[in-house]
MARBA-3410 file (N, C-alpha, C, O; in Angstrom, 1 decimal):
249
-150.7,224.5,65.4,-150.3,224.3,64.0,-149.1,225.3,63.7,-149.2,226.5,64.1 ~ -148.0,224.8,63.1,-146.9,225.7,62.8,-147.2,226.7,61.7,-148.1,226.5,61.0 ~ -146.4,227.7,61.7,-146.5,228.8,60.7,-146.4,228.2,59.3,-147.1,228.5,58.4 ~ -145.4,227.2,59.2,-145.2,226.6,57.9,-146.5,225.8,57.4,-146.8,225.9,56.2 ~ -147.2,225.1,58.3,-148.4,224.4,57.9,-149.5,225.4,57.5,-150.2,225.1,56.5
-149.5,226.5,58.2,-150.5,227.5,57.8,-150.2,228.1,56.5,-151.0,228.4,55.6 ~ -148.8,228.3,56.3,-148.4,228.9,55.0,-148.7,228.0,53.8,-149.1,228.5,52.8 ~ -148.5,226.7,54.0,-148.6,225.8,52.8,-150.1,225.6,52.4,-150.3,225.1,51.4 ~ -151.0,226.1,53.2,-152.4,226.1,52.8,-152.8,227.3,52.0,-153.9,227.5,51.5 ~ -151.8,228.2,51.8,-152.0,229.5,51.1,-151.3,229.4,49.7,-150.7,228.4,49.4
-151.5,230.4,48.9,-150.8,230.5,47.6,-149.4,230.8,47.8,-149.0,231.2,49.0 ~ -148.5,230.7,46.8,-147.1,230.9,47.0,-146.8,232.4,47.3,-145.9,232.7,48.1 ~ -147.6,233.3,46.8,-147.4,234.7,47.1,-147.8,235.0,48.6,-147.1,235.8,49.3 ~ -148.9,234.4,49.0,-149.3,234.5,50.4,-148.2,233.9,51.3,-147.9,234.4,52.4 ~ -147.7,232.7,50.9,-146.8,232.0,51.7,-145.6,232.8,52.1,-145.2,232.9,53.2
-145.0,233.4,51.1,-143.8,234.3,51.3,-144.2,235.4,52.2,-143.4,235.8,53.1 ~ -145.3,236.0,52.0,-145.7,237.2,52.8,-146.0,236.9,54.3,-145.5,237.6,55.1 ~ -146.6,235.8,54.5,-146.9,235.4,55.9,-145.6,235.1,56.7,-145.4,235.7,57.8 ~ -144.7,234.3,56.1,-143.5,234.0,56.8,-142.6,235.3,56.9,-142.0,235.5,57.9 ~ -142.5,236.1,55.8,-141.7,237.3,55.8,-142.2,238.2,56.9,-141.3,238.7,57.7
-143.5,238.4,57.1,-144.0,239.3,58.1,-143.7,238.8,59.5,-143.3,239.6,60.4 ~ -143.9,237.5,59.7,-143.6,236.9,61.0,-142.2,237.0,61.4,-141.9,237.3,62.5 ~ -141.3,236.6,60.5,-139.9,236.6,60.8,-139.3,238.0,61.0,-138.4,238.3,61.8 ~ -139.9,239.0,60.2,-139.5,240.4,60.3,-139.7,240.9,61.7,-139.0,241.7,62.3 ~ -140.9,240.5,62.3,-141.2,241.0,63.7,-140.2,240.5,64.7,-139.9,241.3,65.6
-139.7,239.3,64.5,-138.7,238.8,65.4,-137.3,239.4,65.2,-136.6,239.8,66.2 ~ -137.0,239.6,64.0,-135.6,240.2,63.6,-135.5,241.6,64.0,-134.5,242.1,64.4 ~ -136.6,242.4,63.8,-136.5,243.8,64.0,-136.0,244.6,62.8,-135.7,245.8,62.9 ~ -135.8,243.9,61.7,-135.4,244.5,60.4,-136.0,243.7,59.2,-136.5,242.6,59.4 ~ -135.9,244.2,58.1,-136.4,243.6,56.9,-135.4,242.6,56.2,-134.3,243.1,55.8
-135.7,241.3,56.1,-134.8,240.4,55.5,-134.6,240.7,54.0,-135.5,241.3,53.4 ~ -133.4,240.4,53.5,-133.1,240.6,52.1,-133.4,239.3,51.3,-134.1,239.3,50.3 ~ -132.9,238.2,51.8,-133.1,236.9,51.2,-133.8,236.0,52.1,-133.2,235.4,53.0 ~ -135.1,235.9,52.0,-136.0,235.2,52.9,-135.7,233.7,52.8,-136.0,233.0,53.8 ~ -135.1,233.2,51.8,-134.7,231.7,51.6,-133.8,231.3,52.7,-133.8,230.2,53.2
-132.9,232.2,53.1,-131.9,231.8,54.2,-132.7,231.5,55.5,-132.3,230.6,56.2 ~ -133.7,232.3,55.7,-134.5,232.1,57.0,-135.4,230.9,56.9,-135.6,230.2,57.9 ~ -135.9,230.6,55.7,-136.7,229.3,55.6,-135.9,228.1,55.8,-136.3,227.2,56.5 ~ -134.6,228.2,55.3,-133.7,227.1,55.6,-133.4,226.9,57.1,-133.2,225.8,57.6 ~ -133.3,228.0,57.8,-133.0,228.0,59.2,-134.0,227.3,60.0,-133.7,226.9,61.2
-135.2,227.0,59.5,-136.3,226.3,60.2,-136.7,225.0,59.5,-137.7,224.4,59.9 ~ -135.9,224.5,58.6,-136.2,223.3,57.9,-135.4,222.1,58.6,-134.2,222.1,58.6 ~ -136.2,221.2,59.1,-135.6,220.1,59.8,-135.2,219.0,58.8,-135.7,218.9,57.7 ~ -134.1,218.2,59.1,-133.6,217.2,58.2,-134.6,216.2,57.8,-134.5,215.6,56.7 ~ -135.7,216.0,58.6,-136.7,215.0,58.3,-137.5,215.4,57.1,-138.2,214.5,56.5
-137.4,216.7,56.7,-138.1,217.1,55.5,-137.5,216.5,54.2,-138.2,216.5,53.2 ~ -136.3,216.0,54.3,-135.6,215.4,53.2,-135.6,216.2,51.9,-135.8,215.7,50.8 ~ -135.3,217.5,52.1,-135.2,218.4,50.9,-133.8,218.5,50.4,-132.9,218.4,51.2 ~ -133.7,218.6,49.1,-132.4,218.8,48.4,-132.4,220.0,47.5,-133.4,220.4,47.0 ~ -131.2,220.6,47.4,-131.1,221.7,46.4,-130.9,221.2,45.0,-130.8,220.0,44.8
-130.6,222.1,44.1,-130.5,221.6,42.7,-129.2,220.8,42.5,-129.1,220.1,41.5 ~ -128.3,220.9,43.4,-127.0,220.1,43.3,-127.1,218.8,44.1,-126.1,218.1,44.2 ~ -128.3,218.6,44.7,-128.4,217.4,45.5,-128.0,217.5,46.9,-127.9,216.4,47.6 ~ -127.6,218.7,47.4,-127.2,218.9,48.8,-128.4,219.0,49.7,-129.4,219.6,49.3 ~ -128.3,218.4,50.9,-129.5,218.5,51.8,-129.8,220.0,52.2,-128.9,220.8,52.4
-131.1,220.3,52.3,-131.5,221.6,52.8,-132.1,221.4,54.2,-133.2,220.9,54.4 ~ -131.4,221.9,55.2,-131.8,221.9,56.6,-131.0,222.9,57.4,-130.1,223.5,56.8 ~ -131.4,223.0,58.6,-130.8,224.1,59.4,-129.4,223.8,60.0,-128.8,224.7,60.7 ~ -128.9,222.6,59.9,-127.8,222.1,60.6,-126.5,222.9,60.3,-125.7,223.2,61.2 ~ -126.2,223.2,59.0,-125.0,224.0,58.7,-125.2,225.5,59.2,-124.2,226.1,59.7
-126.4,226.0,59.1,-126.6,227.3,59.7,-126.5,227.4,61.2,-126.0,228.4,61.8 ~ -126.8,226.3,61.8,-126.7,226.2,63.3,-125.2,226.3,63.6,-124.8,227.0,64.6 ~ -124.3,225.6,62.9,-122.9,225.6,63.1,-122.4,227.1,62.9,-121.6,227.5,63.7 ~ -122.8,227.7,61.9,-122.4,229.1,61.6,-122.9,230.0,62.7,-122.2,230.9,63.2 ~ -124.2,229.9,63.1,-124.7,230.7,64.1,-124.0,230.6,65.5,-123.9,231.5,66.2
-123.6,229.3,65.8,-122.9,229.1,67.0,-121.6,229.9,67.1,-121.2,230.4,68.1 ~ -120.9,229.9,65.9,-119.6,230.6,65.8,-119.8,232.1,66.0,-119.1,232.8,66.6 ~ -120.9,232.6,65.3,-121.2,234.1,65.4,-121.6,234.5,66.8,-121.1,235.5,67.3 ~ -122.4,233.7,67.5,-122.8,234.0,68.8,-121.6,234.0,69.8,-121.5,234.9,70.6 ~ -120.8,233.0,69.7,-119.6,232.9,70.5,-118.7,234.1,70.3,-118.1,234.7,71.2
-118.5,234.5,69.0,-117.7,235.7,68.7,-118.2,237.0,69.3,-117.4,237.7,69.9 ~ -119.5,237.2,69.2,-120.1,238.5,69.7,-120.0,238.5,71.2,-119.7,239.5,71.8 ~ -120.4,237.4,71.8,-120.3,237.3,73.3,-118.9,237.4,73.8,-118.7,238.1,74.8 ~ -117.9,236.8,73.1,-116.5,237.0,73.6,-116.1,238.4,73.5,-115.4,238.9,74.4 ~ -116.4,239.1,72.4,-116.0,240.5,72.3,-116.7,241.4,73.4,-116.1,242.3,73.9
-118.0,241.1,73.7,-118.7,241.8,74.7,-118.0,241.7,76.1,-117.7,242.6,76.8 ~ -117.7,240.4,76.4,-117.1,240.1,77.7,-115.6,240.8,77.8,-115.2,241.3,78.8 ~ -114.9,240.7,76.7,-113.6,241.3,76.6,-113.6,242.8,76.9,-112.8,243.3,77.7 ~ -114.6,243.4,76.4,-114.7,244.9,76.6,-115.3,245.3,78.0,-114.9,246.2,78.6 ~ -116.2,244.4,78.4,-116.9,244.8,79.7,-116.2,244.4,81.0,-116.4,244.9,82.0
-115.3,243.4,80.8,-114.6,242.9,82.0,-113.1,242.9,81.7,-112.5,241.9,81.4 ~ -112.5,244.1,81.7,-111.1,244.3,81.4,-110.1,243.5,82.3,-108.9,243.3,81.9 ~ -110.6,243.2,83.5,-109.7,242.5,84.4,-109.8,241.0,84.3,-109.0,240.2,85.0 ~ -110.7,240.5,83.5,-111.0,239.0,83.4,-109.9,238.4,82.6,-109.5,238.8,81.5 ~ -109.3,237.3,83.2,-108.3,236.5,82.4,-109.0,235.6,81.5,-110.2,235.5,81.4
-108.2,234.8,80.8,-108.7,233.9,79.7,-109.7,232.9,80.3,-110.7,232.6,79.8 ~ -109.3,232.3,81.5,-110.1,231.3,82.1,-111.5,231.8,82.5,-112.5,231.2,82.4 ~ -111.5,233.1,83.1,-112.7,233.7,83.5,-113.6,234.0,82.4,-114.8,233.7,82.4 ~ -113.0,234.6,81.3,-113.8,234.9,80.1,-114.4,233.7,79.5,-115.6,233.7,79.0 ~ -113.6,232.6,79.4,-114.1,231.4,78.8,-115.3,230.8,79.6,-116.3,230.4,79.0
-115.2,230.8,80.9,-116.2,230.3,81.8,-117.5,231.1,81.7,-118.6,230.6,81.6 ~ -117.3,232.5,81.6,-118.5,233.3,81.5,-119.2,233.2,80.2,-120.4,233.1,80.1 ~ -118.4,233.0,79.1,-119.0,232.8,77.8,-119.8,231.5,77.8,-120.9,231.4,77.2 ~ -119.2,230.5,78.4,-119.9,229.2,78.5,-121.2,229.3,79.2,-122.2,228.6,78.8 ~ -121.3,230.1,80.2,-122.6,230.2,80.9,-123.6,230.9,80.0,-124.8,230.6,80.1
-123.2,231.9,79.2,-124.1,232.7,78.4,-124.6,231.8,77.2,-125.8,231.9,76.9 ~ -123.7,231.0,76.6,-124.1,230.2,75.5,-124.4,228.8,75.8,-124.3,227.9,75.0 ~ -124.7,228.5,77.1,-125.0,227.1,77.5,-126.2,226.6,76.8,-127.1,227.4,76.4 ~ -126.3,225.3,76.6,-127.5,224.8,75.9,-128.8,225.1,76.6,-129.8,225.4,75.9 ~ -128.7,225.1,77.9,-129.9,225.5,78.7,-130.4,226.9,78.4,-131.6,227.1,78.2
-129.4,227.8,78.3,-129.8,229.2,78.1,-130.3,229.4,76.7,-131.2,230.2,76.4 ~ -129.6,228.8,75.7,-130.1,228.9,74.3,-131.4,228.3,74.1,-132.2,228.9,73.3 ~ -131.8,227.3,74.8,-133.1,226.7,74.7,-134.1,227.7,75.2,-135.2,227.8,74.7 ~ -133.8,228.4,76.3,-134.7,229.4,76.9,-134.9,230.5,75.9,-136.1,231.0,75.7 ~ -133.9,230.9,75.2,-134.0,232.0,74.2,-134.9,231.6,73.0,-135.7,232.4,72.6
-134.7,230.4,72.6,-135.5,229.9,71.5,-137.0,229.8,71.9,-137.9,230.1,71.0 ~ -137.2,229.4,73.1,-138.6,229.3,73.6,-139.2,230.7,73.7,-140.4,230.9,73.4 ~ -138.4,231.7,74.3,-139.0,233.0,74.4,-139.4,233.6,73.1,-140.4,234.4,73.1 ~ -138.7,233.3,72.1,-139.0,233.9,70.7,-140.1,233.0,70.0,-140.5,233.3,68.9 ~ -140.4,231.8,70.6,-141.4,230.9,70.0,-141.0,230.5,68.6,-141.8,230.5,67.7
-139.7,230.2,68.4,-139.2,229.8,67.1,-139.7,228.5,66.6,-139.7,228.2,65.4 ~ -140.2,227.6,67.5,-140.6,226.3,67.2,-141.9,226.4,66.2,-142.2,225.5,65.5 ~ -142.5,227.5,66.2,-143.7,227.7,65.4,-143.4,227.7,63.9,-144.2,227.4,63.0 ~ -142.1,228.0,63.6,-141.7,228.1,62.2,-141.1,226.7,61.6,-140.9,226.6,60.4 ~ -140.9,225.8,62.5,-140.3,224.5,62.1,-141.1,223.8,60.9,-142.3,223.6,61.0
-140.4,223.4,59.9,-140.9,222.6,58.8,-140.3,221.2,59.0,-139.1,221.0,58.9 ~ -141.1,220.2,59.4,-140.6,218.9,59.7,-141.7,217.8,59.4,-142.9,218.1,59.5 ~ -141.2,216.6,59.2,-142.2,215.5,59.1,-142.3,214.8,60.5,-143.1,213.9,60.6 ~ -141.5,215.3,61.4,-141.6,214.8,62.8,-142.5,215.7,63.6,-142.3,216.9,63.6 ~ -143.5,215.1,64.3,-144.4,216.0,65.2,-143.5,216.8,66.2,-142.6,216.2,66.8
-143.9,218.0,66.4,-143.2,218.9,67.3,-143.0,218.3,68.7,-141.9,218.5,69.3 ~ -144.0,217.6,69.2,-143.9,217.0,70.5,-142.9,216.0,70.7,-142.5,215.6,71.8 ~ -142.4,215.5,69.5,-141.3,214.4,69.6,-139.9,215.0,69.6,-138.9,214.2,69.8 ~ -139.8,216.3,69.5,-138.5,216.9,69.5,-138.0,217.0,71.0,-138.8,217.2,71.9 ~ -136.7,216.9,71.2,-136.1,217.2,72.5,-136.0,218.7,72.8,-136.3,219.5,71.9
-135.6,219.0,74.0,-135.5,220.4,74.4,-134.5,221.2,73.5,-134.7,222.4,73.3 ~ -133.5,220.5,73.1,-132.4,221.2,72.4,-132.8,221.8,71.0,-132.1,222.6,70.5 ~ -134.0,221.4,70.5,-134.4,222.0,69.2,-134.6,223.5,69.3,-134.3,224.2,68.3 ~ -135.0,224.0,70.5,-135.2,225.4,70.6,-133.9,226.2,70.5,-133.8,227.2,69.8 ~ -132.8,225.7,71.1,-131.5,226.3,71.0,-130.9,226.2,69.6,-130.2,227.0,69.1
-131.1,225.0,69.1,-130.6,224.7,67.7,-131.1,225.7,66.7,-130.3,226.2,65.9 ~ -132.4,225.9,66.7,-132.9,226.8,65.7,-132.7,228.3,66.0,-132.7,229.1,65.1 ~ -132.4,228.6,67.3,-132.0,230.0,67.6,-130.6,230.2,67.0,-130.4,231.3,66.4 ~ -129.7,229.2,67.1,-128.4,229.4,66.5,-128.5,229.4,65.0,-127.8,230.2,64.3 ~ -129.4,228.6,64.4,-129.5,228.6,62.9,-130.1,229.9,62.4,-129.7,230.4,61.3
-130.9,230.6,63.2,-131.5,231.9,62.9,-130.4,232.9,62.8,-130.3,233.7,61.9 ~ -129.4,232.9,63.8,-128.3,233.8,63.8,-127.4,233.5,62.6,-126.9,234.5,62.0 ~ -127.3,232.2,62.2,-126.5,231.9,61.0,-127.1,232.5,59.8,-126.5,233.0,58.9 ~ -128.5,232.5,59.7,-129.2,233.0,58.6,-129.0,234.5,58.5,-128.9,235.1,57.4 ~ -129.1,235.2,59.6,-128.9,236.6,59.7,-127.5,237.0,59.1,-127.4,238.0,58.4
-126.5,236.2,59.5,-125.1,236.5,59.1,-125.0,236.4,57.5,-124.5,237.3,56.9 ~ -125.6,235.3,57.0,-125.6,235.2,55.5,-126.3,236.3,54.8,-125.9,236.7,53.7 ~ -127.4,236.7,55.4,-128.3,237.6,54.8,-127.8,239.1,54.9,-127.9,239.8,53.9 ~ -127.3,239.4,56.1,-127.0,240.8,56.3,-125.6,241.1,56.8,-125.1,242.3,56.8 ~ -124.8,240.1,57.1,-123.4,240.3,57.5,-123.3,240.4,59.0,-124.2,240.3,59.8
-122.0,240.6,59.4,-121.7,240.6,60.9,-122.3,241.7,61.7,-122.7,241.4,62.8 ~ -122.4,242.9,61.1,-123.0,244.0,61.8,-124.4,243.8,62.3,-124.7,244.0,63.5 ~ -125.3,243.3,61.4,-126.6,243.0,61.8,-126.7,241.9,62.8,-127.5,241.9,63.7 ~ -125.8,240.9,62.5,-125.8,239.7,63.4,-125.4,240.2,64.9,-126.0,239.7,65.8 ~ -124.5,241.1,65.0,-124.0,241.6,66.3,-125.1,242.4,66.9,-125.4,242.2,68.1
-125.8,243.2,66.2,-126.9,244.0,66.7,-128.1,243.1,67.3,-128.6,243.4,68.3 ~ -128.4,242.1,66.5,-129.4,241.1,66.9,-129.1,240.4,68.2,-129.9,240.3,69.1 ~ -127.8,240.0,68.3,-127.4,239.3,69.5,-127.4,240.2,70.7,-127.7,239.8,71.8 ~ -127.0,241.5,70.5,-127.0,242.4,71.6,-128.5,242.7,72.1,-128.7,242.8,73.3 ~ -129.4,242.8,71.1,-130.8,243.1,71.5,-131.5,241.9,72.1,-132.2,242.1,73.1
-131.3,240.7,71.6,-132.0,239.5,72.0,-131.3,238.7,73.1,-132.0,238.0,73.8 ~ -130.0,238.9,73.2,-129.3,238.1,74.2,-128.6,238.9,75.3,-128.9,238.8,76.5 ~ -127.7,239.8,74.9,-126.9,240.6,75.9,-127.7,241.5,76.7,-127.7,241.5,77.9 ~ -128.5,242.4,76.1,-129.3,243.4,76.8,-130.3,242.8,77.8,-130.3,243.3,79.0 ~ -131.1,241.8,77.4,-132.1,241.3,78.4,-131.6,240.2,79.3,-132.2,240.0,80.4
-130.5,239.6,79.0,-130.1,238.4,79.8,-128.7,238.4,80.4,-128.4,237.7,81.4 ~ -127.8,239.2,79.9,-126.4,239.1,80.4,-126.2,240.1,81.5,-126.0,241.3,81.3 ~ -126.3,239.6,82.7,-126.0,240.3,84.0,-124.7,239.6,84.5,-124.8,238.6,85.2 ~ -123.6,240.3,84.4,-122.3,239.7,84.7,-122.2,239.3,86.2,-121.8,238.1,86.5 ~ -122.6,240.2,87.1,-122.5,239.7,88.5,-123.4,238.5,88.8,-122.9,237.6,89.6
-124.5,238.4,88.3,-125.4,237.3,88.5,-124.8,236.0,87.8,-124.9,234.9,88.4 ~ -124.3,236.2,86.6,-123.7,235.0,85.9,-122.5,234.5,86.6,-122.2,233.3,86.5 ~ -121.8,235.3,87.3,-120.6,234.8,88.0,-120.9,233.8,89.1,-120.1,232.9,89.3 ~ -122.2,233.9,89.6,-122.6,232.9,90.6,-123.4,231.7,90.1,-123.8,230.8,90.8 ~ -123.6,231.7,88.8,-124.4,230.7,88.1,-123.5,229.4,87.9,-122.4,229.5,87.4
-124.1,228.3,88.3,-123.4,227.0,88.1,-123.9,226.4,86.8,-125.1,226.3,86.5 ~ -122.9,226.1,85.9,-123.3,225.4,84.6,-123.0,223.9,84.6,-123.6,223.2,83.7 ~ -122.2,223.5,85.5,-122.0,222.0,85.6,-121.7,221.6,87.1,-120.6,221.9,87.6 ~ -122.7,221.0,87.7,-122.5,220.5,89.1,-121.5,219.4,89.1,-120.7,219.2,90.0 ~ -121.4,218.6,88.0,-120.5,217.5,88.0,-119.1,218.0,88.0,-118.2,217.4,88.7
-118.8,219.1,87.3,-117.4,219.6,87.3,-117.0,220.1,88.6,-115.9,220.0,89.1 ~ -118.0,220.8,89.3,-117.7,221.2,90.7,-117.4,220.1,91.6,-116.5,220.2,92.5 ~ -118.2,219.0,91.6,-118.0,217.9,92.4,-116.6,217.2,92.2,-115.9,216.9,93.1 ~ -116.3,217.0,90.9,-115.0,216.4,90.5,-113.9,217.3,91.0,-112.9,216.8,91.5 ~ -114.0,218.6,90.8,-112.9,219.5,91.1,-112.7,219.5,92.6,-111.5,219.5,93.1
-113.8,219.5,93.4,-113.7,219.4,94.9,-113.0,218.1,95.3,-112.2,218.1,96.2 ~ -113.5,217.0,94.7,-113.0,215.7,95.1,-111.5,215.6,94.8,-110.7,215.0,95.6 ~ -111.1,216.1,93.7,-109.7,216.0,93.3,-108.8,216.9,94.2,-107.7,216.5,94.6 ~ -109.3,218.1,94.6,-108.6,219.0,95.4,-108.4,218.5,96.8,-107.4,218.6,97.4 ~ -109.5,217.8,97.4,-109.5,217.3,98.7,-109.1,215.8,98.8,-109.2,215.2,99.9
-108.7,215.3,97.7,-108.2,213.9,97.7,-109.3,212.9,98.0,-109.0,211.8,98.6 ~ -110.5,213.1,97.6,-111.6,212.2,97.8,-111.7,211.3,96.6,-111.5,211.7,95.5 ~ -112.0,210.0,96.8,-112.2,209.1,95.7,-113.7,209.1,95.3,-114.6,208.8,96.2 ~ -114.0,209.3,94.0,-115.4,209.4,93.6,-115.6,208.4,92.5,-114.7,208.1,91.7 ~ -116.9,208.0,92.3,-117.2,207.1,91.2,-118.7,207.3,90.9,-119.6,207.3,91.7
-119.0,207.3,89.5,-120.4,207.4,89.0,-120.7,206.0,88.5,-120.1,205.5,87.6 ~ -121.7,205.3,89.2,-122.1,204.0,88.8,-123.4,204.2,88.0,-124.4,204.6,88.5 ~ -123.3,203.8,86.7,-124.4,204.1,85.7,-125.1,202.7,85.3,-124.4,201.8,85.0 ~ -126.4,202.7,85.3,-127.1,201.5,84.9,-128.4,201.9,84.2,-129.0,203.0,84.5 ~ -128.9,201.1,83.3,-130.1,201.3,82.6,-131.3,201.0,83.6,-131.3,200.1,84.4
-132.4,201.8,83.4,-133.5,201.6,84.3,-134.8,201.8,83.4,-134.8,202.6,82.4 ~ -135.8,201.0,83.7,-137.1,201.2,82.9,-138.1,202.0,83.7,-138.4,201.6,84.9 ~ -138.5,203.1,83.1,-139.5,203.9,83.8,-140.9,203.5,83.6,-141.1,202.4,83.0 ~ -141.8,204.3,83.9,-143.2,204.1,83.7,-143.5,204.0,82.2,-143.1,204.8,81.4 ~ -144.2,202.9,81.8,-144.6,202.8,80.4,-143.4,202.3,79.5,-143.5,202.4,78.3
-142.4,201.7,80.2,-141.3,201.2,79.5,-140.3,202.2,78.9,-139.4,201.9,78.1 ~ -140.4,203.5,79.4,-139.5,204.5,78.9,-138.0,204.2,79.4,-137.8,203.8,80.5 ~ -137.1,204.3,78.5,-135.7,204.0,78.8,-135.1,205.1,79.6,-135.0,206.3,79.1 ~ -134.6,204.8,80.8,-134.0,205.8,81.7,-132.7,205.2,82.1,-132.4,204.0,82.0 ~ -131.8,206.2,82.6,-130.5,205.8,83.1,-130.5,206.2,84.6,-130.8,207.3,84.9
-130.0,205.3,85.4,-129.9,205.6,86.8,-128.4,205.8,87.1,-127.5,205.2,86.5 ~ -128.1,206.6,88.1,-126.8,206.9,88.5,-126.7,206.9,90.0,-127.5,207.5,90.7 ~ -125.6,206.3,90.5,-125.3,206.3,92.0,-123.9,207.0,92.0,-122.9,206.5,91.4 ~ -123.8,208.1,92.8,-122.6,208.8,92.9,-122.0,208.4,94.3,-122.6,208.7,95.3 ~ -120.8,207.8,94.3,-120.2,207.4,95.5,-118.9,208.3,95.8,-118.2,208.6,94.8
-118.7,208.7,97.0,-117.5,209.5,97.4,-116.9,208.7,98.6,-117.6,208.5,99.6 ~ -115.7,208.4,98.4,-115.0,207.6,99.5,-115.8,206.3,99.8,-116.0,206.0,101.0 ~ -116.3,205.6,98.8,-117.0,204.4,98.9,-118.3,204.4,99.6,-118.9,203.4,100.0 ~ -118.9,205.6,99.7,-120.2,205.8,100.3,-121.1,206.5,99.2,-120.8,207.5,98.7 ~ -122.3,205.9,99.0,-123.2,206.5,98.0,-123.8,207.8,98.6,-124.5,207.7,99.7
-123.6,208.9,98.0,-124.0,210.2,98.5,-125.2,210.8,97.7,-125.9,211.7,98.2 ~ -125.5,210.2,96.5,-126.6,210.8,95.7,-127.0,209.8,94.6,-126.2,209.1,94.1 ~ -128.3,209.8,94.3,-128.8,208.9,93.3,-129.7,209.8,92.4,-130.3,210.8,92.8 ~ -129.8,209.4,91.1,-130.7,210.2,90.2,-131.0,209.3,89.0,-130.3,208.3,88.7 ~ -132.1,209.7,88.3,-132.5,209.0,87.1,-132.9,210.1,86.0,-133.4,211.2,86.4
-132.6,209.8,84.8,-132.9,210.7,83.7,-132.9,210.0,82.4,-132.6,208.8,82.3 ~ -133.3,210.7,81.3,-133.4,210.1,80.0,-132.0,209.9,79.3,-132.0,209.3,78.2 ~ -130.9,210.4,79.9,-129.6,210.2,79.3,-128.6,210.1,80.4,-128.9,210.5,81.6 ~ -127.5,209.4,80.1,-126.4,209.3,81.1,-125.9,210.6,81.6,-125.7,210.8,82.8 ~ -125.7,211.5,80.7,-125.2,212.9,81.1,-126.2,213.6,82.0,-125.7,214.2,83.0
-127.5,213.6,81.7,-128.4,214.3,82.5,-128.5,213.6,83.9,-128.7,214.3,84.9 ~ -128.4,212.3,84.0,-128.5,211.6,85.2,-127.3,211.9,86.1,-127.4,212.1,87.3 ~ -126.1,212.0,85.5,-124.9,212.3,86.2,-125.0,213.7,86.8,-124.6,214.0,87.9 ~ -125.5,214.6,86.0,-125.6,216.0,86.4,-126.6,216.2,87.5,-126.4,217.0,88.5 ~ -127.7,215.5,87.4,-128.7,215.5,88.5,-128.2,215.0,89.8,-128.4,215.6,90.9
-127.5,213.9,89.7,-126.9,213.3,91.0,-125.8,214.2,91.5,-125.7,214.4,92.7 ~ -125.0,214.9,90.6,-124.0,215.8,91.1,-124.6,217.0,91.8,-124.0,217.5,92.7 ~ -125.7,217.5,91.2,-126.4,218.6,91.8,-126.8,218.3,93.3,-126.7,219.1,94.2 ~ -127.4,217.1,93.5,-127.8,216.7,94.8,-126.6,216.5,95.7,-126.7,216.9,96.9 ~ -125.5,216.0,95.2,-124.3,215.9,96.0,-123.7,217.3,96.4,-123.3,217.6,97.5
-123.8,218.2,95.4,-123.3,219.6,95.6,-124.1,220.2,96.8,-123.4,220.9,97.7 ~ -125.4,220.1,96.8,-126.2,220.8,97.9,-125.9,220.1,99.2,-126.0,220.7,100.3 ~ -125.6,218.8,99.2,-125.3,218.1,100.4,-123.9,218.5,101.0,-123.8,218.5,102.2 ~ -123.0,218.8,100.1,-121.6,219.2,100.6,-121.3,220.6,100.3,-120.1,221.0,100.2 ~ -122.3,221.5,100.0,-122.0,222.8,99.6,-121.1,223.6,100.6,-120.2,224.3,100.1
-121.4,223.5,101.8,-120.6,224.2,102.8,-119.1,223.8,102.8,-118.3,224.7,102.8 ~ -118.9,222.5,102.7,-117.5,222.0,102.6,-116.8,222.5,101.3,-115.7,222.8,101.3 ~ -117.6,222.5,100.2,-117.0,222.9,98.9,-116.7,224.3,99.0,-115.6,224.7,98.4 ~ -117.5,225.2,99.5,-117.3,226.6,99.6,-116.0,226.9,100.5,-115.3,227.8,100.1 ~ -115.9,226.2,101.5,-114.7,226.3,102.4,-113.4,225.9,101.6,-112.4,226.6,101.7
-113.5,224.8,100.9,-112.4,224.4,100.1,-112.0,225.4,99.0,-110.9,225.6,98.7 ~ -113.0,226.0,98.4,-112.8,227.0,97.3,-112.1,228.2,97.9,-111.4,228.9,97.2 ~ -112.4,228.6,99.2,-111.9,229.8,99.7,-110.4,229.6,100.2,-109.8,230.6,100.5 ~ -109.9,228.4,100.2,-108.5,228.1,100.6,-107.5,228.8,99.7,-106.3,228.7,99.9
END
């Protein structure tokens, strides 16, 4: 049961207190305007409107939080890696704020417990964890300003997770690596995508990756993008030695 469901079985005074205490433990400081944080966990399925008829949900806060996160990470990398050029810094920032990483952060903080939604939690995709992590950052910015936002990101993201040497070797897109290698070595590549029906009628997408007219990898996933990435990963491991030699040229 989510924190919100537990809250709504209480009186209004208890409601604010339970959520306030719970969110304060995660933030590490005392919120000033708790309404910002409630909005950060309100899903659009709740169909809430403010007094002006504007939707109340976390999506605008998610946009704001994404910008704040990118700003703080960019400043950190700029200061920590004085020799890094624009391309290097952009790539490293992308690794830190990747959707996969943000989802992990949201899960680690168990933010899903706060979601107010008419959709069952089990029906949400993985990205809900990263989305509400970003919306939480947006709420912090509105409530406390850039300084508190920066401190929270340093404590929850940079200090425990940002290891620059390790991140340098982390792959964020196998598809990009495969395409880059094929273009550099003049290989002809093609992703053949088709719909596939999984067990129980689940809609899946199948992908065949061909290089120089030879199928080198196959994969299935719930989206075209995921299927392409999975097939690319398999191709990468099949041709890793050749790709590394090409990269060293």
